[in-house]
Biopython code that builds the backbone (N, CA, C, O; Angstrom):
import numpy as np
from Bio.PDB.StructureBuilder import StructureBuilder

atoms = [
    (1, "UNK", "N", (-37.244, 1.993, 153.948)),
    (1, "UNK", "CA", (-37.518, 0.894, 153.054)),
    (1, "UNK", "C", (-38.909, 0.990, 152.438)),
    (1, "UNK", "O", (-39.205, 0.277, 151.479)),
    (2, "UNK", "N", (-39.754, 1.845, 152.962)),
    (2, "UNK", "CA", (-41.109, 1.968, 152.449)),
    (2, "UNK", "C", (-41.189, 2.653, 151.098)),
    (2, "UNK", "O", (-42.224, 2.597, 150.433)),
    (3, "UNK", "N", (-40.112, 3.297, 150.688)),
    (3, "UNK", "CA", (-40.110, 4.023, 149.422)),
    (3, "UNK", "C", (-39.210, 3.356, 148.383)),
    (3, "UNK", "O", (-38.798, 4.000, 147.419)),
    (4, "UNK", "N", (-38.910, 2.103, 148.567)),
    (4, "UNK", "CA", (-37.971, 1.408, 147.690)),
    (4, "UNK", "C", (-38.430, 1.395, 146.242)),
    (4, "UNK", "O", (-37.638, 1.673, 145.342)),
    (5, "UNK", "N", (-39.698, 1.076, 146.003)),
    (5, "UNK", "CA", (-40.179, 1.011, 144.622)),
    (5, "UNK", "C", (-40.159, 2.383, 143.957)),
    (5, "UNK", "O", (-39.786, 2.495, 142.789)),
    (6, "UNK", "N", (-40.549, 3.415, 144.675)),
    (6, "UNK", "CA", (-40.532, 4.765, 144.115)),
    (6, "UNK", "C", (-39.096, 5.209, 143.826)),
    (6, "UNK", "O", (-38.830, 5.848, 142.808)),
    (7, "UNK", "N", (-38.183, 4.867, 144.721)),
    (7, "UNK", "CA", (-36.781, 5.234, 144.532)),
    (7, "UNK", "C", (-36.181, 4.486, 143.341)),
    (7, "UNK", "O", (-35.406, 5.057, 142.574)),
    (8, "UNK", "N", (-36.534, 3.228, 143.190)),
    (8, "UNK", "CA", (-36.056, 2.435, 142.064)),
    (8, "UNK", "C", (-36.586, 3.000, 140.755)),
    (8, "UNK", "O", (-35.852, 3.100, 139.772)),
    (9, "UNK", "N", (-37.852, 3.367, 140.744)),
    (9, "UNK", "CA", (-38.445, 3.960, 139.548)),
    (9, "UNK", "C", (-37.727, 5.261, 139.186)),
    (9, "UNK", "O", (-37.442, 5.503, 138.013)),
    (10, "UNK", "N", (-37.440, 6.081, 140.163)),
    (10, "UNK", "CA", (-36.726, 7.333, 139.921)),
    (10, "UNK", "C", (-35.324, 7.062, 139.377)),
    (10, "UNK", "O", (-34.863, 7.766, 138.479)),
    (11, "UNK", "N", (-34.650, 6.055, 139.910)),
    (11, "UNK", "CA", (-33.303, 5.707, 139.439)),
    (11, "UNK", "C", (-33.316, 5.317, 137.963)),
    (11, "UNK", "O", (-32.409, 5.687, 137.218)),
    (12, "UNK", "N", (-34.325, 4.582, 137.541)),
    (12, "UNK", "CA", (-34.439, 4.171, 136.138)),
    (12, "UNK", "C", (-34.809, 5.371, 135.267)),
    (12, "UNK", "O", (-34.219, 5.566, 134.204)),
    (13, "UNK", "N", (-35.768, 6.167, 135.701)),
    (13, "UNK", "CA", (-36.182, 7.343, 134.926)),
    (13, "UNK", "C", (-35.032, 8.332, 134.748)),
    (13, "UNK", "O", (-34.911, 8.966, 133.700)),
    (14, "UNK", "N", (-34.196, 8.460, 135.764)),
    (14, "UNK", "CA", (-33.094, 9.417, 135.728)),
    (14, "UNK", "C", (-31.878, 8.887, 134.975)),
    (14, "UNK", "O", (-30.975, 9.655, 134.644)),
    (15, "UNK", "N", (-31.844, 7.599, 134.706)),
    (15, "UNK", "CA", (-30.710, 7.018, 134.001)),
    (15, "UNK", "C", (-29.620, 6.494, 134.900)),
    (15, "UNK", "O", (-28.545, 6.136, 134.418)),
    (16, "UNK", "N", (-29.868, 6.439, 136.201)),
    (16, "UNK", "CA", (-28.870, 5.893, 137.123)),
    (16, "UNK", "C", (-28.785, 4.372, 136.968)),
    (16, "UNK", "O", (-27.697, 3.796, 136.986)),
    (17, "UNK", "N", (-29.937, 3.741, 136.817)),
    (17, "UNK", "CA", (-30.028, 2.307, 136.533)),
    (17, "UNK", "C", (-30.656, 2.134, 135.173)),
    (17, "UNK", "O", (-31.478, 2.944, 134.745)),
    (18, "UNK", "N", (-30.263, 1.070, 134.496)),
    (18, "UNK", "CA", (-30.848, 0.756, 133.197)),
    (18, "UNK", "C", (-31.411, -0.657, 133.270)),
    (18, "UNK", "O", (-30.783, -1.565, 133.816)),
    (19, "UNK", "N", (-32.597, -0.825, 132.714)),
    (19, "UNK", "CA", (-33.238, -2.129, 132.723)),
    (19, "UNK", "C", (-32.931, -2.858, 131.424)),
    (19, "UNK", "O", (-33.138, -2.320, 130.336)),
    (20, "UNK", "N", (-32.437, -4.080, 131.544)),
    (20, "UNK", "CA", (-32.138, -4.878, 130.363)),
    (20, "UNK", "C", (-32.271, -6.352, 130.696)),
    (20, "UNK", "O", (-32.325, -6.743, 131.862)),
    (21, "UNK", "N", (-32.323, -7.169, 129.640)),
    (21, "UNK", "CA", (-32.375, -8.620, 129.792)),
    (21, "UNK", "C", (-31.303, -9.234, 128.906)),
    (21, "UNK", "O", (-30.935, -8.670, 127.875)),
    (22, "UNK", "N", (-30.807, -10.392, 129.317)),
    (22, "UNK", "CA", (-29.840, -11.127, 128.511)),
    (22, "UNK", "C", (-30.221, -12.599, 128.541)),
    (22, "UNK", "O", (-30.284, -13.217, 129.604)),
    (23, "UNK", "N", (-30.475, -13.152, 127.357)),
    (23, "UNK", "CA", (-30.829, -14.568, 127.234)),
    (23, "UNK", "C", (-29.889, -15.199, 126.213)),
    (23, "UNK", "O", (-30.111, -15.051, 125.011)),
    (24, "UNK", "N", (-28.841, -15.902, 126.660)),
    (24, "UNK", "CA", (-27.863, -16.465, 125.733)),
    (24, "UNK", "C", (-28.454, -17.510, 124.782)),
    (24, "UNK", "O", (-27.857, -17.799, 123.745)),
    (25, "UNK", "N", (-29.601, -18.075, 125.113)),
    (25, "UNK", "CA", (-30.221, -19.070, 124.237)),
    (25, "UNK", "C", (-30.695, -18.448, 122.921)),
    (25, "UNK", "O", (-30.807, -19.148, 121.915)),
    (26, "UNK", "N", (-30.967, -17.173, 122.919)),
    (26, "UNK", "CA", (-31.432, -16.503, 121.698)),
    (26, "UNK", "C", (-30.350, -16.440, 120.627)),
    (26, "UNK", "O", (-30.664, -16.401, 119.438)),
    (27, "UNK", "N", (-29.106, -16.428, 121.023)),
    (27, "UNK", "CA", (-28.016, -16.364, 120.049)),
    (27, "UNK", "C", (-28.015, -17.589, 119.140)),
    (27, "UNK", "O", (-27.715, -17.479, 117.951)),
    (28, "UNK", "N", (-28.343, -18.741, 119.685)),
    (28, "UNK", "CA", (-28.418, -19.968, 118.877)),
    (28, "UNK", "C", (-29.526, -19.878, 117.823)),
    (28, "UNK", "O", (-29.467, -20.561, 116.801)),
    (29, "UNK", "N", (-30.521, -19.049, 118.068)),
    (29, "UNK", "CA", (-31.620, -18.860, 117.123)),
    (29, "UNK", "C", (-31.319, -17.730, 116.136)),
    (29, "UNK", "O", (-32.155, -17.411, 115.291)),
    (30, "UNK", "N", (-30.149, -17.130, 116.233)),
    (30, "UNK", "CA", (-29.790, -16.028, 115.360)),
    (30, "UNK", "C", (-30.367, -14.704, 115.805)),
    (30, "UNK", "O", (-30.439, -13.761, 115.016)),
    (31, "UNK", "N", (-30.779, -14.620, 117.057)),
    (31, "UNK", "CA", (-31.357, -13.391, 117.598)),
    (31, "UNK", "C", (-30.389, -12.764, 118.592)),
    (31, "UNK", "O", (-29.525, -13.437, 119.155)),
    (32, "UNK", "N", (-30.550, -11.483, 118.790)),
    (32, "UNK", "CA", (-29.716, -10.753, 119.740)),
    (32, "UNK", "C", (-30.093, -11.179, 121.156)),
    (32, "UNK", "O", (-31.255, -11.052, 121.544)),
    (33, "UNK", "N", (-29.131, -11.685, 121.938)),
    (33, "UNK", "CA", (-29.444, -12.113, 123.302)),
    (33, "UNK", "C", (-29.642, -10.960, 124.285)),
    (33, "UNK", "O", (-30.126, -11.173, 125.397)),
    (34, "UNK", "N", (-29.273, -9.743, 123.885)),
    (34, "UNK", "CA", (-29.365, -8.576, 124.757)),
    (34, "UNK", "C", (-30.581, -7.747, 124.370)),
    (34, "UNK", "O", (-30.788, -7.436, 123.197)),
    (35, "UNK", "N", (-31.377, -7.394, 125.366)),
    (35, "UNK", "CA", (-32.559, -6.572, 125.139)),
    (35, "UNK", "C", (-32.571, -5.431, 126.148)),
    (35, "UNK", "O", (-32.562, -5.665, 127.357)),
    (36, "UNK", "N", (-32.593, -4.198, 125.653)),
    (36, "UNK", "CA", (-32.635, -3.012, 126.511)),
    (36, "UNK", "C", (-34.089, -2.632, 126.719)),
    (36, "UNK", "O", (-34.796, -2.320, 125.761)),
    (37, "UNK", "N", (-34.537, -2.657, 127.959)),
    (37, "UNK", "CA", (-35.932, -2.370, 128.285)),
    (37, "UNK", "C", (-36.155, -0.922, 128.722)),
    (37, "UNK", "O", (-37.284, -0.433, 128.672)),
    (38, "UNK", "N", (-35.112, -0.239, 129.143)),
    (38, "UNK", "CA", (-35.244, 1.145, 129.604)),
    (38, "UNK", "C", (-35.552, 2.073, 128.440)),
    (38, "UNK", "O", (-35.021, 1.919, 127.340)),
    (39, "UNK", "N", (-36.411, 3.028, 128.705)),
    (39, "UNK", "CA", (-36.640, 4.109, 127.746)),
    (39, "UNK", "C", (-35.481, 5.085, 127.872)),
    (39, "UNK", "O", (-34.669, 4.992, 128.792)),
    (40, "UNK", "N", (-35.416, 6.025, 126.928)),
    (40, "UNK", "CA", (-34.394, 7.070, 127.026)),
    (40, "UNK", "C", (-34.596, 7.805, 128.358)),
    (40, "UNK", "O", (-35.681, 8.330, 128.612)),
    (41, "UNK", "N", (-33.567, 7.847, 129.204)),
    (41, "UNK", "CA", (-33.715, 8.498, 130.505)),
    (41, "UNK", "C", (-33.955, 9.999, 130.387)),
    (41, "UNK", "O", (-33.603, 10.628, 129.390)),
    (42, "UNK", "N", (-34.550, 10.540, 131.408)),
    (42, "UNK", "CA", (-34.715, 11.987, 131.537)),
    (42, "UNK", "C", (-33.489, 12.474, 132.301)),
    (42, "UNK", "O", (-33.475, 12.500, 133.532)),
    (43, "UNK", "N", (-32.471, 12.855, 131.555)),
    (43, "UNK", "CA", (-31.194, 13.186, 132.169)),
    (43, "UNK", "C", (-31.284, 14.395, 133.096)),
    (43, "UNK", "O", (-30.403, 14.594, 133.932)),
    (44, "UNK", "N", (-32.331, 15.200, 132.960)),
    (44, "UNK", "CA", (-32.481, 16.342, 133.861)),
    (44, "UNK", "C", (-32.775, 15.907, 135.296)),
    (44, "UNK", "O", (-32.633, 16.702, 136.225)),
    (45, "UNK", "N", (-33.184, 14.649, 135.483)),
    (45, "UNK", "CA", (-33.474, 14.128, 136.816)),
    (45, "UNK", "C", (-32.261, 13.467, 137.476)),
    (45, "UNK", "O", (-32.314, 13.112, 138.653)),
    (46, "UNK", "N", (-31.180, 13.301, 136.730)),
    (46, "UNK", "CA", (-30.040, 12.532, 137.237)),
    (46, "UNK", "C", (-29.449, 13.146, 138.507)),
    (46, "UNK", "O", (-29.284, 12.456, 139.513)),
    (47, "UNK", "N", (-29.134, 14.432, 138.460)),
    (47, "UNK", "CA", (-28.533, 15.087, 139.627)),
    (47, "UNK", "C", (-29.494, 15.092, 140.811)),
    (47, "UNK", "O", (-29.079, 14.934, 141.959)),
    (48, "UNK", "N", (-30.782, 15.273, 140.522)),
    (48, "UNK", "CA", (-31.782, 15.246, 141.600)),
    (48, "UNK", "C", (-31.847, 13.871, 142.246)),
    (48, "UNK", "O", (-32.005, 13.749, 143.461)),
    (49, "UNK", "N", (-31.721, 12.820, 141.408)),
    (49, "UNK", "CA", (-31.718, 11.467, 141.970)),
    (49, "UNK", "C", (-30.528, 11.288, 142.916)),
    (49, "UNK", "O", (-30.685, 10.758, 144.016)),
    (50, "UNK", "N", (-29.360, 11.722, 142.499)),
    (50, "UNK", "CA", (-28.182, 11.569, 143.353)),
    (50, "UNK", "C", (-28.383, 12.232, 144.711)),
    (50, "UNK", "O", (-27.912, 11.735, 145.734)),
    (51, "UNK", "N", (-29.086, 13.355, 144.706)),
    (51, "UNK", "CA", (-29.305, 14.092, 145.958)),
    (51, "UNK", "C", (-30.338, 13.436, 146.868)),
    (51, "UNK", "O", (-30.543, 13.895, 147.991)),
    (52, "UNK", "N", (-30.995, 12.367, 146.405)),
    (52, "UNK", "CA", (-31.933, 11.637, 147.259)),
    (52, "UNK", "C", (-31.254, 10.484, 147.992)),
    (52, "UNK", "O", (-31.856, 9.864, 148.868)),
    (53, "UNK", "N", (-30.014, 10.199, 147.640)),
    (53, "UNK", "CA", (-29.283, 9.091, 148.243)),
    (53, "UNK", "C", (-28.357, 9.613, 149.343)),
    (53, "UNK", "O", (-27.589, 10.547, 149.115)),
    (54, "UNK", "N", (-28.427, 9.018, 150.521)),
    (54, "UNK", "CA", (-27.637, 9.463, 151.674)),
    (54, "UNK", "C", (-26.142, 9.425, 151.376)),
    (54, "UNK", "O", (-25.407, 10.324, 151.785)),
    (55, "UNK", "N", (-25.689, 8.402, 150.673)),
    (55, "UNK", "CA", (-24.250, 8.289, 150.393)),
    (55, "UNK", "C", (-23.733, 9.467, 149.585)),
    (55, "UNK", "O", (-22.573, 9.856, 149.716)),
    (56, "UNK", "N", (-24.601, 10.038, 148.744)),
    (56, "UNK", "CA", (-24.197, 11.187, 147.938)),
    (56, "UNK", "C", (-24.405, 12.511, 148.672)),
    (56, "UNK", "O", (-23.604, 13.433, 148.522)),
    (57, "UNK", "N", (-25.460, 12.612, 149.454)),
    (57, "UNK", "CA", (-25.676, 13.852, 150.206)),
    (57, "UNK", "C", (-24.591, 14.048, 151.261)),
    (57, "UNK", "O", (-24.213, 15.180, 151.561)),
    (58, "UNK", "N", (-24.093, 12.954, 151.821)),
    (58, "UNK", "CA", (-22.997, 13.092, 152.792)),
    (58, "UNK", "C", (-21.728, 13.584, 152.104)),
    (58, "UNK", "O", (-20.931, 14.300, 152.709)),
    (59, "UNK", "N", (-21.541, 13.208, 150.860)),
    (59, "UNK", "CA", (-20.392, 13.696, 150.099)),
    (59, "UNK", "C", (-20.520, 15.201, 149.837)),
    (59, "UNK", "O", (-19.537, 15.938, 149.908)),
    (60, "UNK", "N", (-21.739, 15.643, 149.536)),
    (60, "UNK", "CA", (-21.981, 17.073, 149.322)),
    (60, "UNK", "C", (-21.656, 17.868, 150.580)),
    (60, "UNK", "O", (-21.050, 18.938, 150.511)),
    (61, "UNK", "N", (-22.063, 17.336, 151.726)),
    (61, "UNK", "CA", (-21.818, 18.036, 152.989)),
    (61, "UNK", "C", (-20.330, 18.093, 153.328)),
    (61, "UNK", "O", (-19.835, 19.112, 153.810)),
    (62, "UNK", "N", (-19.625, 17.002, 153.076)),
    (62, "UNK", "CA", (-18.215, 16.939, 153.452)),
    (62, "UNK", "C", (-17.301, 17.637, 152.442)),
    (62, "UNK", "O", (-16.355, 18.320, 152.833)),
    (63, "UNK", "N", (-17.579, 17.468, 151.150)),
    (63, "UNK", "CA", (-16.712, 17.994, 150.095)),
    (63, "UNK", "C", (-17.560, 18.547, 148.941)),
    (63, "UNK", "O", (-17.649, 17.912, 147.890)),
    (64, "UNK", "N", (-18.177, 19.705, 149.117)),
    (64, "UNK", "CA", (-19.113, 20.215, 148.109)),
    (64, "UNK", "C", (-18.499, 20.449, 146.724)),
    (64, "UNK", "O", (-19.144, 20.150, 145.720)),
    (65, "UNK", "N", (-17.287, 20.968, 146.643)),
    (65, "UNK", "CA", (-16.675, 21.233, 145.336)),
    (65, "UNK", "C", (-16.367, 19.928, 144.609)),
    (65, "UNK", "O", (-16.641, 19.787, 143.417)),
    (66, "UNK", "N", (-15.795, 18.981, 145.340)),
    (66, "UNK", "CA", (-15.464, 17.696, 144.745)),
    (66, "UNK", "C", (-16.727, 16.932, 144.359)),
    (66, "UNK", "O", (-16.750, 16.237, 143.343)),
    (67, "UNK", "N", (-17.768, 17.060, 145.162)),
    (67, "UNK", "CA", (-19.027, 16.375, 144.877)),
    (67, "UNK", "C", (-19.615, 16.842, 143.554)),
    (67, "UNK", "O", (-20.114, 16.027, 142.778)),
    (68, "UNK", "N", (-19.563, 18.134, 143.287)),
    (68, "UNK", "CA", (-20.096, 18.663, 142.028)),
    (68, "UNK", "C", (-19.355, 18.073, 140.832)),
    (68, "UNK", "O", (-19.970, 17.725, 139.824)),
    (69, "UNK", "N", (-18.052, 17.964, 140.946)),
    (69, "UNK", "CA", (-17.244, 17.381, 139.864)),
    (69, "UNK", "C", (-17.580, 15.904, 139.689)),
    (69, "UNK", "O", (-17.762, 15.432, 138.567)),
    (70, "UNK", "N", (-17.661, 15.179, 140.797)),
    (70, "UNK", "CA", (-17.955, 13.751, 140.732)),
    (70, "UNK", "C", (-19.374, 13.472, 140.227)),
    (70, "UNK", "O", (-19.593, 12.502, 139.501)),
    (71, "UNK", "N", (-20.328, 14.308, 140.604)),
    (71, "UNK", "CA", (-21.710, 14.136, 140.140)),
    (71, "UNK", "C", (-21.797, 14.319, 138.633)),
    (71, "UNK", "O", (-22.507, 13.577, 137.955)),
    (72, "UNK", "N", (-21.082, 15.298, 138.112)),
    (72, "UNK", "CA", (-21.066, 15.528, 136.665)),
    (72, "UNK", "C", (-20.428, 14.334, 135.960)),
    (72, "UNK", "O", (-20.921, 13.887, 134.925)),
    (73, "UNK", "N", (-19.340, 13.820, 136.514)),
    (73, "UNK", "CA", (-18.668, 12.663, 135.934)),
    (73, "UNK", "C", (-19.578, 11.434, 135.976)),
    (73, "UNK", "O", (-19.598, 10.641, 135.034)),
    (74, "UNK", "N", (-20.318, 11.278, 137.051)),
    (74, "UNK", "CA", (-21.244, 10.143, 137.163)),
    (74, "UNK", "C", (-22.334, 10.226, 136.105)),
    (74, "UNK", "O", (-22.716, 9.207, 135.530)),
    (75, "UNK", "N", (-22.834, 11.419, 135.843)),
    (75, "UNK", "CA", (-23.867, 11.597, 134.819)),
    (75, "UNK", "C", (-23.311, 11.283, 133.430)),
    (75, "UNK", "O", (-23.973, 10.621, 132.632)),
    (76, "UNK", "N", (-22.116, 11.748, 133.145)),
    (76, "UNK", "CA", (-21.495, 11.453, 131.847)),
    (76, "UNK", "C", (-21.266, 9.952, 131.686)),
    (76, "UNK", "O", (-21.463, 9.404, 130.602)),
    (77, "UNK", "N", (-20.856, 9.299, 132.752)),
    (77, "UNK", "CA", (-20.646, 7.854, 132.703)),
    (77, "UNK", "C", (-21.958, 7.116, 132.466)),
    (77, "UNK", "O", (-21.991, 6.145, 131.710)),
    (78, "UNK", "N", (-23.027, 7.556, 133.093)),
    (78, "UNK", "CA", (-24.333, 6.924, 132.904)),
    (78, "UNK", "C", (-24.814, 7.090, 131.470)),
    (78, "UNK", "O", (-25.401, 6.172, 130.898)),
    (79, "UNK", "N", (-24.569, 8.254, 130.892)),
    (79, "UNK", "CA", (-24.938, 8.477, 129.486)),
    (79, "UNK", "C", (-24.133, 7.564, 128.577)),
    (79, "UNK", "O", (-24.680, 7.002, 127.629)),
    (80, "UNK", "N", (-22.850, 7.407, 128.849)),
    (80, "UNK", "CA", (-21.992, 6.522, 128.064)),
    (80, "UNK", "C", (-22.480, 5.071, 128.150)),
    (80, "UNK", "O", (-22.552, 4.369, 127.141)),
    (81, "UNK", "N", (-22.816, 4.630, 129.376)),
    (81, "UNK", "CA", (-23.324, 3.272, 129.552)),
    (81, "UNK", "C", (-24.609, 3.045, 128.772)),
    (81, "UNK", "O", (-24.775, 2.014, 128.121)),
    (82, "UNK", "N", (-25.526, 4.021, 128.839)),
    (82, "UNK", "CA", (-26.794, 3.874, 128.135)),
    (82, "UNK", "C", (-26.568, 3.758, 126.626)),
    (82, "UNK", "O", (-27.199, 2.931, 125.967)),
    (83, "UNK", "N", (-25.675, 4.577, 126.080)),
    (83, "UNK", "CA", (-25.366, 4.489, 124.650)),
    (83, "UNK", "C", (-24.727, 3.146, 124.306)),
    (83, "UNK", "O", (-24.988, 2.588, 123.240)),
    (84, "UNK", "N", (-23.898, 2.630, 125.198)),
    (84, "UNK", "CA", (-23.287, 1.317, 124.978)),
    (84, "UNK", "C", (-24.354, 0.229, 124.953)),
    (84, "UNK", "O", (-24.301, -0.680, 124.124)),
    (85, "UNK", "N", (-25.321, 0.322, 125.860)),
    (85, "UNK", "CA", (-26.408, -0.646, 125.881)),
    (85, "UNK", "C", (-27.262, -0.541, 124.622)),
    (85, "UNK", "O", (-27.729, -1.556, 124.105)),
    (86, "UNK", "N", (-27.470, 0.672, 124.126)),
    (86, "UNK", "CA", (-28.219, 0.845, 122.878)),
    (86, "UNK", "C", (-27.493, 0.160, 121.723)),
    (86, "UNK", "O", (-28.123, -0.497, 120.895)),
    (87, "UNK", "N", (-26.164, 0.310, 121.666)),
    (87, "UNK", "CA", (-25.385, -0.349, 120.608)),
    (87, "UNK", "C", (-25.485, -1.862, 120.720)),
    (87, "UNK", "O", (-25.636, -2.551, 119.711)),
    (88, "UNK", "N", (-25.401, -2.384, 121.941)),
    (88, "UNK", "CA", (-25.520, -3.833, 122.126)),
    (88, "UNK", "C", (-26.887, -4.334, 121.680)),
    (88, "UNK", "O", (-26.990, -5.384, 121.046)),
    (89, "UNK", "N", (-27.924, -3.596, 122.006)),
    (89, "UNK", "CA", (-29.284, -4.006, 121.656)),
    (89, "UNK", "C", (-29.517, -3.963, 120.149)),
    (89, "UNK", "O", (-30.374, -4.680, 119.633)),
    (90, "UNK", "N", (-28.754, -3.120, 119.435)),
    (90, "UNK", "CA", (-28.941, -2.973, 117.996)),
    (90, "UNK", "C", (-28.072, -3.930, 117.172)),
    (90, "UNK", "O", (-28.184, -3.962, 115.947)),
    (91, "UNK", "N", (-27.226, -4.691, 117.818)),
    (91, "UNK", "CA", (-26.323, -5.597, 117.086)),
    (91, "UNK", "C", (-27.095, -6.686, 116.360)),
    (91, "UNK", "O", (-28.130, -7.159, 116.827)),
    (92, "UNK", "N", (-26.565, -7.070, 115.206)),
    (92, "UNK", "CA", (-27.150, -8.158, 114.421)),
    (92, "UNK", "C", (-26.556, -9.487, 114.857)),
    (92, "UNK", "O", (-25.349, -9.598, 115.071)),
    (93, "UNK", "N", (-27.403, -10.483, 114.985)),
    (93, "UNK", "CA", (-26.958, -11.810, 115.365)),
    (93, "UNK", "C", (-27.486, -12.863, 114.387)),
    (93, "UNK", "O", (-27.682, -14.021, 114.757)),
    (94, "UNK", "N", (-27.710, -12.458, 113.157)),
    (94, "UNK", "CA", (-28.215, -13.388, 112.160)),
    (94, "UNK", "C", (-27.171, -14.473, 111.886)),
    (94, "UNK", "O", (-25.971, -14.205, 111.839)),
    (95, "UNK", "N", (-27.647, -15.677, 111.711)),
    (95, "UNK", "CA", (-26.741, -16.784, 111.419)),
    (95, "UNK", "C", (-26.148, -16.607, 110.027)),
    (95, "UNK", "O", (-26.851, -16.238, 109.086)),
    (96, "UNK", "N", (-24.857, -16.870, 109.903)),
    (96, "UNK", "CA", (-24.164, -16.740, 108.617)),
    (96, "UNK", "C", (-23.579, -18.091, 108.230)),
    (96, "UNK", "O", (-22.361, -18.260, 108.181)),
    (97, "UNK", "N", (-24.430, -19.023, 107.963)),
    (97, "UNK", "CA", (-23.943, -20.373, 107.596)),
    (97, "UNK", "C", (-24.081, -20.615, 106.132)),
    (97, "UNK", "O", (-23.725, -21.689, 105.647)),
]
sb = StructureBuilder()
sb.init_structure("model")
sb.init_model(0)
sb.init_chain("A")
sb.init_seg("    ")
for serial, (resi, resn, name, xyz) in enumerate(atoms, 1):
    if name == "N":
        sb.init_residue(resn, " ", resi, " ")
    sb.init_atom(name, np.array(xyz, "f"), 0.0, 1.0, " ", f" {name:<3s}", serial, name[0])
structure = sb.get_structure()
């Protein structure tokens, strides 16, 4: 537990977690309620991040071939999520009255 902040920072930098805010009150003002705070992740760190988590390293030990396939799929999914968040953050919410 002593490395929680460093591990969290690595998760965000690698693209495993994305930082965002949502304030529904902004929509009434004609502003986008979704705000993406994460910078573009360093995707080269994604696989390394997975290997720092016990739940994933145990998968590598038990099923190495399947783990490689699943790790690649997890990275592709994280990239898809990040692009989806970018689209949400770029949406227009101007009032049309």
